[in-house]
N, C-alpha and C positions, 0 to 999 in steps of 0.2 A: 469118744474118739470119732474123728471125722473120716469118712470113707467116700470113695467115688465109684460110680458106674458110668462109664462113657462121659456124658456131659452133665450128669446129675450128681449131687452130693447128699449125704445123709449122716446123721449122728447116731451112734450107739452108746448109751449110757450104761456103764457096768460098775460093779463094786470096785473100789480101789485095790482090793486084794486079789484081783483076777487079771487075766490077759485073754486076748482073743484066741480061740481055738480055730485053726484053719479048717479042720474037718467039720466042726459044727457050723461055722460061718458059711461054708460052701453048701452044706445041706439046706440051710435056711434061705440063702440068697442066690443059690445056683451059680456061684462063681467064687473064686478065691478073694480073700480080703485085700483091698488095695487102699492104703491110707492116702488121704489127700496130700499131694506134695506140699512142702512147707510154704512155698511161694504162692500157693493157691488157697490156703486155708482162710485167710481173711476175706479174699474176694468172694469165695463160695459161701462161707458161713456168716460173714459179717463180724467175726471176732478173730483176734490174734491168737496164735498158738499159746496155750496155757490159760486162756480165758474163754474158750469155747464153751458156752453154756447151752443147756437143752431147751431154752425158750428164747423168744424174740429173735429167731434166726432169719436169715434172708428167705424171701419167698421161695417155695418149692423144696426147701430142705426138710426132709422128714426126720423125725426122732423116733428111735426104737429104744425100749427099755429092756435090759437083760434081766433074766430071772435071778441072777446073783444079787440084785438089789433087795429082793423080798425078805432077806434075813435081817434087814436093818429096820429099826423103828424110825430113826431120823437119818436124813441124808444131807450131805454138804456139797452140792454140785458147784462148779465154777459159776461165777455171776458176771461174766463179761469182761473181766480184767484179770491179769496175772495174779494180783494180790487180793482178789475178792471171791467170796463164797456166800452162799445163802443156806440157811437151815430150813429144810422142808420135810414134811412127812411123806411117806410113799404115795398116799392119795393126792397130796398137793403136787408132788412132782408129776404124777400122771396127768393131772388136770392142767397145770400151767405149761407143761411141755407139749400138750396136745399130741401125745404119743400116737404114732401110727399103729403101735402094737407092742406086744411082749415077745421077746425072742430068747433063745437059748444058744448063745454063741461064745460064752466065756468059760474059762476053766480056772480053777484055783491056782495060785502061785505056790509052788513048793517052798516050804519053810526050811 
């Protein structure tokens, strides 16, 4: 998910079975979550909505990995296109995304 702070943008990669917790996000980033507006996603990240991947982003876009990912052996993040994904191990995702760090900002979706 792509977020913005003033003139900066960043991506938080979470498990697909979670959503952002406003409380947790504010605790980590010291402000409420603000998703990038639809019309700015491609300009800021380099990818269209639905294809924002955690690697090869525009310069200055940081990537954070949420702890919700750690329960999975294999991950399938977007790969730059609405209909593309790539299979990676957790270690590979961390390496190729050049993650700025691990965060705890997600909560499980109630079933």
